[in-house]
C-alpha positions as CSV (number, residue, x, y, z in Angstrom):
1,X,3.0,11.8,-28.6
2,X,5.0,9.6,-26.1
3,X,3.6,7.8,-22.9
4,X,5.5,5.9,-20.6
5,X,3.3,3.2,-18.1
6,X,5.5,2.8,-15.2
7,X,6.2,0.2,-12.7
8,X,3.6,-1.9,-14.4
9,X,5.0,-5.3,-12.9
10,X,2.9,-7.9,-14.4
11,X,3.3,-6.1,-17.7
12,X,-0.8,-6.1,-18.2
13,X,-1.2,-2.4,-18.9
14,X,-1.7,-2.9,-22.0
15,X,-4.4,-5.9,-21.9
16,X,-6.4,-3.7,-19.6
17,X,-7.4,-1.0,-21.5
18,X,-7.9,0.2,-24.9
19,X,-5.1,2.6,-25.8
20,X,-5.2,2.1,-29.4
21,X,-8.1,4.7,-29.0
22,X,-5.6,7.2,-28.0
23,X,-5.1,7.6,-32.3
24,X,-2.2,6.1,-34.1
25,X,0.0,9.0,-33.2
26,X,0.5,7.9,-29.9
27,X,3.8,5.3,-28.5
28,X,3.4,3.6,-25.8
29,X,6.3,2.0,-23.6
30,X,5.9,0.0,-20.8
31,X,8.5,-0.3,-17.6
32,X,8.0,-3.6,-15.6
33,X,10.7,-2.3,-13.4
34,X,10.7,0.5,-10.9
35,X,13.3,2.6,-12.0
36,X,15.7,4.6,-9.5
37,X,15.8,8.6,-10.1
38,X,18.8,8.6,-12.4
39,X,17.5,5.9,-14.6
40,X,14.3,7.8,-15.1
41,X,15.6,10.7,-16.0
42,X,17.7,9.1,-18.4
43,X,14.7,7.0,-20.1
44,X,11.8,9.1,-19.7
45,X,13.3,12.3,-20.9
46,X,11.6,12.3,-24.2
47,X,8.1,11.3,-23.1
48,X,5.2,13.8,-23.0
49,X,2.9,11.7,-20.5
50,X,3.6,9.3,-17.7
51,X,1.1,7.2,-15.8
52,X,1.8,6.3,-12.9
53,X,0.9,2.9,-10.3
54,X,-0.2,4.4,-7.3
55,X,2.8,5.8,-5.2
56,X,5.7,3.1,-6.9
57,X,7.8,5.7,-8.8
58,X,8.5,9.1,-6.9
59,X,8.1,12.4,-9.2
60,X,10.4,14.8,-7.0
61,X,11.1,18.2,-8.3
62,X,15.0,17.1,-8.6
63,X,13.4,14.7,-11.2
64,X,11.0,16.6,-13.0
65,X,13.5,19.3,-13.8
66,X,14.9,16.3,-15.5
67,X,12.1,15.7,-17.7
68,X,12.0,18.1,-20.5
69,X,9.3,16.9,-22.5
70,X,6.8,16.1,-19.4
71,X,3.2,17.7,-20.2
72,X,0.9,15.1,-18.2
73,X,1.3,12.6,-15.2
74,X,-1.7,10.7,-14.8
75,X,-1.5,8.6,-10.5
76,X,-3.7,6.0,-10.8
77,X,-5.9,6.0,-7.3
78,X,-7.4,9.1,-5.6
79,X,-4.3,10.8,-4.0
80,X,-0.7,10.5,-4.0
81,X,2.1,12.0,-1.9
82,X,5.0,11.3,-3.6
83,X,4.5,13.8,-6.6
84,X,5.9,17.6,-6.4
85,X,2.7,19.0,-7.2
86,X,4.1,22.9,-7.4
87,X,7.3,22.0,-8.7
88,X,5.2,20.3,-11.8
89,X,2.7,22.9,-12.1
90,X,5.2,25.3,-12.5
91,X,6.7,23.8,-15.2
92,X,3.3,23.6,-16.8
93,X,2.7,20.0,-16.6
94,X,-1.1,18.9,-15.7
95,X,-1.4,15.9,-12.9
96,X,-4.7,14.0,-12.9
97,X,-5.7,10.8,-11.1
98,X,-7.9,7.7,-11.4
99,X,-10.9,6.6,-9.4
100,X,-9.6,4.4,-6.2
101,X,-10.1,1.1,-8.4
102,X,-12.2,-1.7,-7.1
103,X,-13.7,-3.0,-4.0
104,X,-12.7,-1.1,-0.6
105,X,-12.4,-4.5,0.9
106,X,-9.4,-5.4,-1.3
107,X,-7.3,-4.4,1.8
108,X,-8.7,-5.7,4.5
109,X,-9.2,-9.2,2.6
110,X,-5.5,-9.3,2.4
111,X,-4.9,-8.2,6.0
112,X,-7.0,-11.4,7.2
113,X,-4.6,-13.3,4.6
114,X,-1.7,-12.1,6.6
115,X,-3.2,-12.5,9.9
116,X,-4.3,-16.2,8.9
117,X,-1.1,-16.8,7.4
118,X,0.9,-15.6,10.5
119,X,-1.5,-17.6,12.9
120,X,-2.0,-20.8,11.1
121,X,2.3,-20.9,9.6
122,X,0.9,-21.3,5.9
123,X,3.8,-20.1,3.9
124,X,5.9,-22.3,5.5
125,X,4.0,-25.3,5.8
126,X,3.0,-25.1,2.1
127,X,6.8,-24.9,1.1
128,X,7.4,-27.7,3.3
129,X,5.1,-29.7,1.5
130,X,6.5,-29.0,-1.5
131,X,9.9,-29.9,-0.3
132,X,8.7,-33.3,0.5
133,X,8.0,-32.9,4.1
134,X,5.3,-32.7,6.5
135,X,3.6,-30.7,9.2
136,X,6.3,-28.7,11.6
137,X,4.3,-26.4,13.4
138,X,1.4,-25.7,15.7
139,X,-0.9,-23.1,14.8
140,X,-3.1,-20.7,16.8
141,X,-6.8,-20.1,16.4
142,X,-7.6,-16.3,15.7
143,X,-11.8,-17.2,17.1
144,X,-11.4,-16.5,20.4
145,X,-8.5,-13.6,20.5
146,X,-8.9,-9.9,20.3
147,X,-7.9,-7.9,17.4
148,X,-6.9,-4.4,18.0
149,X,-7.4,-2.2,15.3
150,X,-5.4,1.2,15.1
151,X,-7.4,3.3,12.9
152,X,-11.2,3.1,12.5
153,X,-11.6,4.9,9.5
154,X,-12.6,3.6,6.0
155,X,-10.3,0.6,5.7
156,X,-10.3,-0.2,9.8
157,X,-13.8,-0.4,10.1
158,X,-14.3,-2.9,7.4
159,X,-11.8,-4.8,9.3
160,X,-14.6,-5.1,11.9
161,X,-17.2,-7.5,10.5
162,X,-14.7,-9.9,9.2
163,X,-13.2,-10.0,13.1
164,X,-16.2,-10.3,14.1
165,X,-17.4,-13.6,11.5
166,X,-14.5,-15.3,13.1
167,X,-15.4,-14.7,16.8
168,X,-12.8,-12.2,17.6
169,X,-13.3,-9.0,20.0
170,X,-12.3,-5.7,18.7
171,X,-10.8,-2.6,20.2
172,X,-9.5,0.3,18.5
173,X,-7.4,3.3,19.2
174,X,-6.6,6.8,16.9
175,X,-5.8,9.6,18.3
176,X,-9.2,11.3,16.5
177,X,-11.5,8.0,17.3
178,X,-14.8,8.9,19.8
179,X,-16.8,6.9,21.9
180,X,-19.9,6.8,19.7
181,X,-18.0,5.9,16.4
182,X,-16.2,2.9,18.2
183,X,-19.9,2.0,19.5
184,X,-21.6,2.3,16.2
185,X,-19.3,-0.4,14.9
186,X,-19.6,-2.8,17.9
187,X,-15.7,-1.8,18.7
188,X,-14.5,-0.6,22.3
189,X,-12.5,2.2,22.1
190,X,-9.1,2.2,24.1
191,X,-6.1,4.1,24.5
192,X,-3.0,3.3,22.9
193,X,-1.0,1.3,26.0
194,X,-4.1,-0.7,26.4
195,X,-4.3,-1.7,22.7
196,X,-1.2,-2.6,22.8
197,X,-1.1,-4.6,25.8
198,X,-4.4,-6.2,25.3
199,X,-4.3,-7.2,21.8
200,X,-3.1,-10.6,20.4
201,X,-3.3,-9.1,17.1
202,X,-2.5,-5.4,16.3
203,X,-3.4,-4.4,12.4
204,X,-2.4,-0.8,11.0
205,X,-5.2,1.0,9.3
206,X,-3.9,4.9,9.3
207,X,-2.6,7.4,6.3
208,X,1.2,8.4,6.7
209,X,1.8,11.8,7.5
210,X,4.0,13.6,9.6
211,X,1.4,13.1,12.7
212,X,1.5,9.6,12.3
213,X,5.0,8.4,11.1
214,X,6.3,6.0,13.1
215,X,3.4,5.5,15.3
216,X,4.4,2.0,16.6
217,X,8.1,2.2,17.8
218,X,9.8,0.0,20.4
219,X,8.0,0.8,23.4
220,X,4.7,0.1,21.8
221,X,6.1,-3.5,20.9
222,X,7.5,-4.0,24.0
223,X,3.7,-3.8,25.5
224,X,2.5,-6.4,23.2
225,X,2.2,-10.1,24.7
226,X,4.9,-12.4,23.6
227,X,3.7,-13.8,20.2
228,X,1.4,-11.5,19.5
229,X,0.8,-10.4,15.9
230,X,1.6,-7.1,13.9
231,X,-0.3,-6.6,10.6
232,X,0.3,-3.8,8.5
233,X,-1.1,-3.3,5.1
234,X,-1.3,0.6,5.6
235,X,2.8,2.0,5.1
236,X,5.9,1.1,6.5
237,X,6.8,4.4,8.0
238,X,4.0,4.1,10.6
239,X,6.3,1.5,12.0
240,X,10.2,2.2,13.8
241,X,11.5,-0.2,11.3
242,X,14.9,-0.8,13.1
243,X,12.4,-1.8,16.4
244,X,10.6,-4.1,14.5
245,X,13.8,-6.0,13.1
246,X,14.6,-6.3,16.5
247,X,11.5,-7.6,17.8
248,X,10.7,-10.1,15.2
249,X,14.5,-11.3,15.1
250,X,14.4,-11.9,19.0
251,X,11.1,-13.9,18.8
252,X,9.4,-11.3,21.0
253,X,6.6,-11.0,18.4
254,X,5.1,-12.0,14.8
255,X,4.3,-10.0,12.1
256,X,2.1,-10.1,8.5
257,X,3.9,-7.1,6.1
258,X,2.6,-5.9,3.0
259,X,4.2,-2.9,2.9
260,X,8.2,-1.3,3.7
261,X,10.2,2.1,4.1
262,X,11.6,1.3,0.7
263,X,9.7,-0.4,-2.0
264,X,10.4,-2.4,-3.8
265,X,12.3,-4.1,-0.6
266,X,16.0,-4.1,-1.6
267,X,17.4,-7.8,-2.0
268,X,19.5,-7.5,0.9
269,X,17.2,-5.9,2.9
270,X,16.6,-8.0,6.8
271,X,12.7,-8.4,6.7
272,X,13.8,-10.6,3.7
273,X,15.4,-13.1,6.1
274,X,13.9,-12.7,9.6
275,X,12.2,-14.9,11.3
276,X,8.1,-15.2,12.6
277,X,6.8,-13.1,9.7
278,X,5.1,-13.6,6.4
279,X,6.0,-10.6,4.1
280,X,3.9,-9.9,1.0
281,X,5.1,-7.5,-2.1
282,X,2.8,-4.4,-1.4
283,X,-0.4,-6.7,-2.6
284,X,-3.3,-4.6,-1.1
285,X,-4.8,-2.7,-3.9
286,X,-3.2,-5.3,-6.5
287,X,-6.5,-6.7,-7.9
288,X,-7.3,-7.5,-11.6
289,X,-10.6,-5.1,-11.3
290,X,-8.5,-2.7,-9.7
291,X,-5.8,-2.5,-12.3
292,X,-8.3,-2.4,-15.2
293,X,-10.3,0.2,-13.6
294,X,-7.1,2.3,-12.7
295,X,-5.5,1.8,-16.9
296,X,-9.3,2.7,-18.2
297,X,-9.5,5.7,-16.3
298,X,-5.9,6.5,-17.4
299,X,-6.7,6.3,-21.0
300,X,-9.9,8.6,-20.4
301,X,-7.6,11.4,-18.4
302,X,-5.2,11.4,-21.5
303,X,-8.0,11.6,-24.6
304,X,-9.8,14.4,-21.9
305,X,-6.5,16.4,-21.6
306,X,-5.6,16.2,-25.6
307,X,-8.8,17.3,-26.0
308,X,-8.5,20.4,-23.4
309,X,-10.6,19.4,-21.3
310,X,-8.9,17.1,-18.7
311,X,-10.6,15.4,-15.7
312,X,-10.4,14.3,-12.6
313,X,-7.2,16.7,-12.1
314,X,-5.1,16.9,-9.0
315,X,-3.3,20.0,-10.1
316,X,-2.9,22.2,-13.1
317,X,-0.4,24.4,-14.2
318,X,0.2,27.3,-13.0
319,X,-0.6,30.7,-15.0
């Protein structure tokens, strides 16, 4: 049996789980860079099993049709939007997932890392010290500022106690948010326009869907205070990218970005060069604990499937 581990950027998958437990007849190939669809069709044609790291590698019907040996897809995490389930199950392919991984605090922690990095220009001043220079920026204290949360679900709600520990006021909006839920967390529910107008820092915590796509567009950014901050650790598609680039280029707002419409971000993409932004390469869930849990579960998924009793099945082959 041939297994491909995809998008293992840090080349750690084989050290974080006991892949040898799958048997001596198993061969494993690790891909440490993202493959285009044509590259994937050529490189993966002979593999029986693919192990995907979250949504880094899309599996549309057009690619699935070009992978004749494929029988099992294991995707790390609890859900995925990037696999064509119908195309896979029609082909007789089983799709399994893993547990979500480490503490759900990982992404909110990164969000505050971005907030502090933007507020105090930490990356720029670090680079300046390394280059032999000294301080040039004047920072912003966040302790007396208002944090606006777009989405107050599992991750958004975990932003609240961190913000309060800093002494921030917290307001929130989403389409389904109720006064009762907001009040239970000590948060003031406001309408969308009020949130973008009042918040010093806007942080996004929505699941990307057809309804939420483009939630933050030019109109919302126009409402933001001069120098206000937009933090996105959720999904790039929540924001109108062209409008964001324009707002940053004009110096109207600042941003901390961990997610993008296209990932990995192309080398010539303007978001690599815009002023007023701190950018990270989708690190929200990337922790050692999460990776270890993902890959241990992936091995378990493969073993159970080989034994004829698959576990954590997202989609089963159609009869």
